[in-house]
C-alpha positions as CSV (number, residue, x, y, z in Angstrom):
1,M,13.3,4.1,-5.8
2,L,13.5,7.6,-7.7
3,F,9.5,6.8,-8.8
4,L,8.9,5.9,-5.4
5,A,10.5,9.4,-3.7
6,A,8.8,11.2,-6.9
7,G,5.3,9.5,-6.6
8,G,5.6,10.0,-2.7
9,F,6.4,13.5,-2.8
10,F,3.6,14.8,-5.3
11,W,0.8,12.2,-3.8
12,G,1.9,13.5,-0.3
13,I,1.9,17.1,-1.4
14,S,-1.8,17.0,-2.9
15,G,-3.0,15.0,-0.1
16,G,-1.0,16.3,3.2
17,K,-0.6,14.1,6.3
18,K,-4.5,13.6,7.2
19,K,-4.7,11.6,3.4
20,M,-1.7,10.0,3.9
21,A,-2.7,8.9,7.5
22,F,-5.9,7.5,6.9
23,M,-4.3,5.8,3.4
24,I,-2.0,4.0,6.0
25,L,-5.3,3.2,8.2
26,A,-6.8,1.9,5.2
27,V,-3.9,-0.3,4.1
28,Y,-4.0,-1.8,7.4
29,V,-7.8,-2.4,7.9
30,L,-7.7,-4.1,4.3
31,L,-4.9,-6.5,5.3
32,A,-6.4,-7.9,8.2
33,L,-9.8,-8.1,6.0
34,F,-8.6,-9.1,2.7
35,P,-7.9,-13.0,3.5
36,F,-12.1,-13.1,4.5
37,L,-12.9,-11.6,1.3
38,P,-14.1,-15.0,-1.2
39,V,-11.6,-13.6,-4.2
40,D,-10.4,-16.9,-4.6
41,K,-13.8,-18.1,-6.1
42,L,-13.2,-15.3,-8.7
43,T,-9.7,-16.4,-9.5
44,A,-10.6,-19.9,-9.6
45,G,-8.9,-21.9,-12.5
46,R,-6.9,-18.7,-13.6
47,A,-3.5,-18.2,-14.5
48,E,-1.1,-17.5,-11.8
49,T,-0.8,-13.9,-13.1
50,E,-4.1,-13.4,-13.5
51,I,-4.9,-14.5,-10.1
52,F,-2.5,-11.6,-9.0
53,M,-4.1,-8.8,-10.9
54,W,-7.2,-9.8,-10.1
55,R,-6.5,-9.4,-6.1
56,A,-4.5,-6.8,-6.5
57,G,-7.4,-4.5,-8.4
58,I,-9.7,-5.5,-5.8
59,F,-7.3,-4.5,-3.6
60,L,-6.8,-1.6,-4.6
61,A,-10.7,-1.0,-5.4
62,L,-11.5,-1.6,-2.1
63,L,-8.8,0.9,-0.6
64,I,-9.9,3.4,-2.6
65,L,-13.4,2.9,-1.3
66,L,-12.1,2.5,2.6
67,T,-10.1,5.4,2.5
68,L,-12.9,7.8,1.2
69,F,-15.6,6.4,4.0
70,L,-12.8,7.1,6.2
71,L,-12.1,10.8,4.9
72,R,-16.1,11.4,5.3
73,A,-16.2,9.6,8.5
74,L,-13.7,11.7,10.0
75,H,-14.4,15.1,8.1
76,G,-14.6,17.1,10.7
77,A,-11.3,16.4,12.0
78,A,-8.8,19.6,11.9
79,Y,-7.2,19.5,8.5
80,I,-3.4,18.9,9.1
81,S,-1.3,19.8,5.8
82,G,2.0,19.0,7.4
83,I,5.8,20.5,6.9
84,W,6.9,19.3,3.7
85,W,9.4,16.7,4.6
86,E,7.2,15.3,7.1
87,V,4.3,14.9,4.1
88,L,7.3,13.4,1.9
89,I,8.4,11.1,4.4
90,L,4.8,10.0,5.4
91,A,3.9,9.8,1.3
92,I,7.2,7.3,1.1
93,L,6.1,5.1,3.8
94,T,2.5,5.0,2.3
95,A,3.9,4.5,-1.0
96,G,6.2,1.6,0.4
97,F,3.7,-0.2,2.8
98,L,1.1,-0.3,-0.2
99,M,3.5,-1.9,-2.4
100,V,4.5,-4.4,0.1
101,S,1.1,-4.9,0.6
102,L,0.3,-5.7,-3.3
103,L,3.2,-7.9,-3.6
104,S,2.2,-10.1,-0.8
105,L,-0.7,-10.7,-2.6
106,A,0.9,-12.1,-5.5
107,P,1.2,-15.9,-5.4
108,A,5.1,-17.0,-4.3
109,V,5.5,-18.5,-7.9
110,L,5.4,-15.1,-9.2
111,I,8.1,-13.4,-7.2
112,K,10.3,-16.4,-6.8
113,N,10.6,-16.4,-10.6
114,N,10.1,-13.0,-11.3
115,L,7.1,-13.6,-13.5
116,L,6.1,-10.1,-12.9
117,N,9.1,-8.5,-14.5
118,L,10.3,-6.8,-11.3
119,S,14.2,-5.4,-11.4
120,P,15.8,-7.1,-8.6
121,L,16.2,-3.9,-6.5
122,T,12.6,-4.0,-6.5
123,L,12.4,-7.5,-5.7
124,K,15.1,-6.8,-2.8
125,F,13.2,-4.1,-1.2
126,F,9.4,-5.0,-1.5
127,S,9.4,-8.9,-1.5
128,D,12.0,-9.9,0.8
129,A,10.4,-10.7,4.2
130,A,13.1,-8.8,6.2
131,T,12.5,-5.3,4.5
132,A,8.9,-6.0,4.0
133,R,8.4,-6.0,7.8
134,W,10.1,-2.7,8.0
135,W,7.6,-1.6,5.5
136,T,4.8,-2.7,7.3
137,I,6.0,-1.6,10.7
138,L,7.6,2.2,9.9
139,P,4.2,3.6,8.7
140,I,2.6,3.7,11.9
141,F,5.4,5.0,13.4
142,G,5.5,7.8,10.8
143,V,1.9,8.6,11.8
144,I,2.3,8.5,15.6
145,F,5.8,10.9,15.8
146,L,5.0,12.9,12.5
């Protein structure tokens, strides 16, 4: 959790509110589109951990591309750096949402048996269905109200 807060702080300070909002938007768009990509053809016959690594790698690569395209398309929008605590909250929400999104790509057996060697606290905060719903809902409210 400390890593999430520290990473969110530095990521948010370097990017500002606008970049965080575009990243959240890109994750939502990618979550809607990703099931329709033929990723299963690339991962056919591979081990469960390899399947997750391929899915996560493709997801992150597409996320970077989509975020860059959104930033470029809306380049004329006003730059809003925001107050430091707003940027920090938005960055933490973005990092948590990204973590939940990546863990949702993992086959269920990896999460159930903890084959990814994640801490129990990480599994509780990011792979539990109840907390995953909150991590999915809260970022959009952060964009709207911050």
